[in-house]
N, C-alpha and C positions, 0 to 999 in steps of 0.2 A: 826779692819780696820782702825783707824785712825790713830793709830802708824805705822802698816804697809804703810799708803799713807804718811808720812812724810818721810819712809826710803827707798821708791820706785825709783828706777834710775828714773825713768819718771819726778818724784817730782824734784830729786837733779839735773837734768840737767835743769830745767825750771827755778831754784832759783839759779843755779850758778852764782858767781861771775866770769863775763868774762872782767871786766873793772879793770886797776888797780886803777881808781880815784872810783870804787864803794863805796857808804857809805850807810850804813843801814839805810834809810830815813823813813818818815814816807810813802813817793809816793811809795818807795820799798815795805815797809810793805802792803801796798793796794793791790800791784801788787799780792803779796804772798795769801792775803785772797781771790781775784779773781780766783786764780789757783786752789785752794781750792775749791771753789765752781764749779768751774768748772769741776772738777774729780769727783766730787760725783755726780753733777746733770747728766753728763755722765755716771756715773754707775748706776744712777737710770733708766735711759731710756733703758740701756741695758736689766736691769734686766727684767721690764714690759715689752718689747718686749719679750724677753724670755718667760715670764712667759706664754704670748698671746699663741704664738706658739704651747706651751706644753697643751693649752687648749684641751678638748677631742672635736671630730668632730660631736660629738652627744648631744652638751649641750642644744639645742632646745628641745631635747626630756627627759633631766634631770631634766628640769627646768619647764617643760610642765606637766599638766596648773597650773598657779599657780593665778588664777583668774576665775570664774564662768562662762560658757560655755552657749551660746544661740542655744536651739534646735529648728530650724525654724517649725512648723507645718504647709504646706500649706492650711492648711482648717478652720474651725468652731469649736469650741469648742462642746463635743460630738460628732463629727465624728468619724469614724472608727478610722483613723491615730489619731487622739487625744487620744482618749481610749487605745489604743495600747502603745503610746507614754508614757503617763505619769508613767503608772507604771516600765516599762523600763529604764526612765530617773532617776527614784528616786534610782535605784540600780545602774547604770552605773556612778551616780554621786559620789555616797558612793565606788564604786572601784577606782574612779581618785581621790577623795579627796577633790570634790568643788562640787557646787549647779550645777545642768543645768535647767536651766531656759526655760520653754515653753512658745515659742514666735509665736501667732496663725498669721496667715496671708493670709487670706483666697481669692480666685476669681479665674476664668476659670480655674477650676479644678486642682488648685493647681499651677498653672504656674505662678502666681505673689509671693508666696513664695519662688517657686524655681529660678526665675528670680533674688530675691532678695539674696538669696544664691550666686549663680551664681557670683554675682558683689559684694561680699566681699572679706576683706583680707584674704587670706589663711594661716593663722596663728591659727589654730585649734579650735576657739573660737565663730563660726558661723557654725551650722551645720543644714542639712536637714535628716528628716524622711517623707520619701514619699513611694508612692507606686507603680504600674503597669505603672499611668498613667505619670509616669516619663519618659518612653520609649513611650507610646501610643500617646501621646499629640501632637505629631510631626506628627505624619500620620492624623491628625483631627483638627488641628488650624493652622490657617495661619498668619504669621507676629508674630512670637515666638521672645524674646528678649534674647534666649541661644540656644545653641546646646550641648543636654543630653550628647552627646558621649565626647564631646571636653572640655567643659565648667565647669565639675565637677570632684571629684576625689572620684571615688567610694570606698567606704568602707567596708561594709560586708552588708549581706541581713540579718534579724533580724528573719522573721516569715512568713509561710503561714497561710491565715486566710479564714476561710468559709464563703461563698457568701449565703443570703438568698433572696427569693422572700417574701414580705410581706406586708398584706392588712390593711385597717383600719379596726377595730376590729367590729365597727358597721354595716360592708359593708355586704349584704344579700349574696357576694359571699363566702363561705365556704371552698373551698378545691380547689385547683391548678385546676382538670380538669374541674371545672366550670371556673372559671377565664377563659381559653383558648375558653372554648365553646362561653362565650360572647364576648370576644375578636372577634372570627371568626363570630358571628352572628351581631356585629356591629364593623365594622373596624374605628380605631380611638377613639372609645367610651373610650376606658381605657387606662390612661395615668401614666407616671411611673417619679418620682422624682429621679436626681443625683446631683453627685457634678458639673456637668458638663461636656463638650465633653471631651472625652478621659479617665474619671475617670472610675475606675475598675465598679464602678454599672452602668455607661452608656453601659460599653461594655458587661455588665449582661443583660443589658434592650434589646439591639442588639442583643445578641444572645438567649435571650428568642425569639424574633420574627422571626429570623430566621428558630429555632428548630421548633417551634408550628405554623410557618406559618401564623402570623399574624400580624397585623398593629396598634401600640400602639403609645400615641403623646410622647415625651420628654419633662419635664420641668425639665430645670437646675437649682440649687441652688449654694450657696456660699460654700455648703458643704453637706458631705452626714446628718451630723445632724440634721440642718435644714429640708432637706428634709423629715427627718423620722417624725419629729415634724410635718411637713404639712400631714405628711399623719396619723399620730395619730389624729389629727385635723379633719381629712375630708378634709382638702383641695387639696389634691390629692388621688388616690386610690393606687397605690402600691409603694414599694422601691425595687430595687434590689442591694443593697449592702453588707457589711460585716453584719455579725451578730453580731459584737463587737458595731457597731452602733445602731444595731435595739434590742440587747438581753432586754436593760433595760425597752424600752417602749411595747415588748413583755410580760416579765414578771409582768409589771403594768395591763395588759389587754388591752392597747390602740393598740396594731397592733396584729395582728395574721399572724405567720408563715405558710407559704403555702409549702414550698417545700426548702430546702437546696440543694445548685449546686454542689454537690459531688457524690460519690458513693455510700457512706454509711450515716449513721446518725450523728448528731454531738453529741458528749459525753457533748458537755455545754449545749443542749437542744434536747433531743433523741426524745423528743415526735413529732417533725417536720419529715416529711418524706423524704427521699432520691429523688434523681432524675430518677434513675433505679425503684422506687416502684410508683412513677404518673404516670409510662408509657412514661419516656422522658429519657434514660439512657445517652444521649447524651448533656445534659444539664449540663455539667460540667464547673464550671467556678470558681477556688481559685484564690484569690488575694495573692502576695506577697509583704512583706514592707522591706524596706531598708535605709542605713545611707550612705549619701554622704557629700563630704566637696566642697569648692571651689577648682577650677583648681589649680595646681602647690604647692597642700599641702606638705610640708616636709615629704619625706618618712617615718625619724622615728616619729613624730608625729601621722602620718596615720598607722603607724605600734603600736604604743602606742594605740590608739583609738581601733584599731583592738582586741586585746588582752582584754584590758577592755570589749569590747562589747561580748566578749566569755565568761568571766567570769560572766557577767550581764545575759547573756542569760540561763547559768548553773545553775543559782542561783534558789533556793525553790521558792524563792516568785517571781520570774518572772513567772516560769514555772507554778504556780497555776494562777496569775493573767490571764497570755494566755489563760490557759485550759477553764477559766470561760466565756470567750467572743469566745471559737471558734477559738484560735491561735496556731499555733504550732512551738515553737522556732526553729530557722535555723540559721548557721554561715557558712560565706566563707571567705576564705582569701583577701584581697584586690585584688590581681589576678587573682582570682576566680571569685570575684563577678564583674569584670570589663570586663572579657570573657561573664559572663553572661548578661549583660547589651547589649553587642552587639548582642550576639545571639538572645535577645528578639527582638531588634531593627528590625532585619533581618526577624524575624518570622511575627512580628505584621504589617511588612509593605509590606509584601505581600500579608496580610489576608484584611488591611484597606486601602491600599494605593487608595486614590480616592473616597472613599466610607464615609456615614454617616458625610460629613463635616457640622458640626453647623456655619451658615453664621453671 
């Protein structure tokens, strides 16, 4: 290249002797050196610019992820969302080639953690795992700091989970029918603990009262895990959340499962009767869980996460972990999940608008 530069027409013109008095002095040598430097500097600039133009438009996805990802669980440890998130996050991290760190941020039925993600940078390194309360909280809480449909990027649903009505093991009430009879006999005497207004367990408790025509007292906690621990110790009487958060305490003999809120018994705990078996076939209330990122998440990053989630849900490890806690893996494309979010929002708006608001 250096030889070509000296032979180039441009270089010859710049260094041509145009004066009869021209003498090749030290000053002229300095000018020649300057011209050579300028020539190569311009060439380097053109090269770098052209290289930049040739870079692929999907470089974000090619480089992503290159550091750990934070997965926000908007509830306390040991709750249903936390129990579902941990085995899933482990396998998802393996598929993506990075660690996924669980970040528990409980409060207000999960809305504290959700707001944190809504305000995070849309770079794919802060994600949210949440359940139906992502949608229903808007109809049950006031002055929320985000819009569930506008401030997030839906990535995929990950599972449906069984809900169970469980009671303190030492409580003299042994069956669901006895629970309903006691609640009818003494309105307000039975209390149920939940993760807060709008949570899946809160909706389960409200549905329980509607279907059985009873009145019970709602006691919110910072997560379903703490609510179940309170029930196990006898501080409250029943819980109405996922089997995922109650199963360990049921197995330990600290809680007693009265009914699973679905049409058939759960393979995870087949000893617990189904809703039709206890005489209330309308007492059906599954919970769904999904993954979101902040709004304006790049499409290539969203797509990469979506495909990795699909692979994780298809893995034997996740399938086995979910089956043990009464959850069924489900995957949707980002577009399908966004449409599902809108459908659920509209459905619950017609059901809950103006009802059951916790002041």
